[in-house]
C-alpha positions as CSV (number, residue, x, y, z in Angstrom):
1,M,0.0,0.1,-0.1
2,K,1.3,3.3,-0.9
3,R,1.9,5.7,1.7
4,K,-0.3,8.8,1.6
5,E,0.9,12.2,0.9
6,P,0.1,14.6,3.9
7,E,-3.3,16.6,3.0
8,I,-2.6,19.9,5.0
9,K,0.9,21.7,4.6
10,L,2.0,24.2,7.2
11,T,4.1,26.9,6.7
12,L,7.7,27.3,8.4
13,P,6.4,30.2,10.8
14,A,3.4,27.8,12.0
15,I,5.5,25.1,12.4
16,K,8.2,26.5,14.3
17,A,5.6,28.1,16.5
18,R,4.1,24.9,17.2
19,I,7.4,23.3,18.0
20,N,8.3,26.2,20.3
21,R,5.2,25.8,22.1
22,K,6.0,22.3,22.9
23,L,9.7,22.7,23.6
24,L,8.8,25.9,26.2
25,I,7.4,23.4,28.6
26,D,11.0,22.1,29.0
27,G,12.5,25.3,29.0
28,Q,13.9,24.9,25.2
29,M,13.7,26.8,22.1
30,M,14.1,25.8,18.4
31,K,16.1,28.7,16.7
32,R,17.5,29.2,13.1
33,A,21.3,29.0,12.4
34,R,22.6,32.2,10.5
35,G,25.7,32.4,8.5
36,K,28.6,30.5,9.7
37,Q,26.7,28.7,12.4
38,K,25.1,26.6,9.7
39,Q,27.7,24.5,9.2
40,A,28.5,23.8,13.1
41,L,24.7,23.6,14.0
42,G,22.7,22.8,10.8
43,E,20.0,25.1,9.7
44,F,17.8,24.3,12.7
45,Y,19.0,23.8,16.3
46,V,17.7,23.2,19.8
47,M,18.8,25.3,22.9
48,D,18.0,25.5,26.6
49,I,16.8,28.9,27.3
50,R,17.9,29.0,31.0
51,T,21.7,27.4,30.4
52,H,22.0,28.5,26.8
53,D,23.4,24.9,26.2
54,L,22.9,23.2,22.7
55,V,20.5,20.3,23.3
56,R,20.1,19.4,19.5
57,K,21.6,20.3,16.4
58,D,20.8,19.4,12.5
59,V,17.1,19.1,13.4
60,D,14.9,17.8,10.4
61,L,11.7,20.1,10.9
62,E,9.0,17.4,9.9
63,K,10.7,14.4,11.6
64,F,11.3,16.4,14.8
65,A,7.8,17.9,14.8
66,R,6.4,14.1,14.4
67,E,8.8,13.0,17.3
68,I,7.3,15.6,19.7
69,A,3.5,15.2,18.4
70,A,3.3,18.8,17.1
71,L,2.0,17.4,13.6
72,K,-0.7,15.3,13.2
73,P,-0.6,12.1,10.8
74,F,-2.6,14.2,8.1
75,E,0.0,17.4,8.2
76,G,3.0,18.2,6.6
77,V,5.7,21.2,6.2
78,E,5.8,23.0,3.2
79,P,9.1,22.8,1.3
80,L,11.6,25.2,2.5
81,A,12.4,28.2,-0.3
């Protein structure tokens, strides 16, 4: 059986907001790397907002959002421009 494509595509700001609402409970926040940071951290990374420690780097938005239940099975992420 073929896997069905998600029916609803969320924009980048919408998925970032959902992820950050979930992470805030644990005192964390997902950020987007700029400039030279991208080489070391990947495009998106998660930081602890109290200690400023790196929690996770090279975050795949859709996979991570599903992992923390920020996306429903019928939702997907719009491709990055």
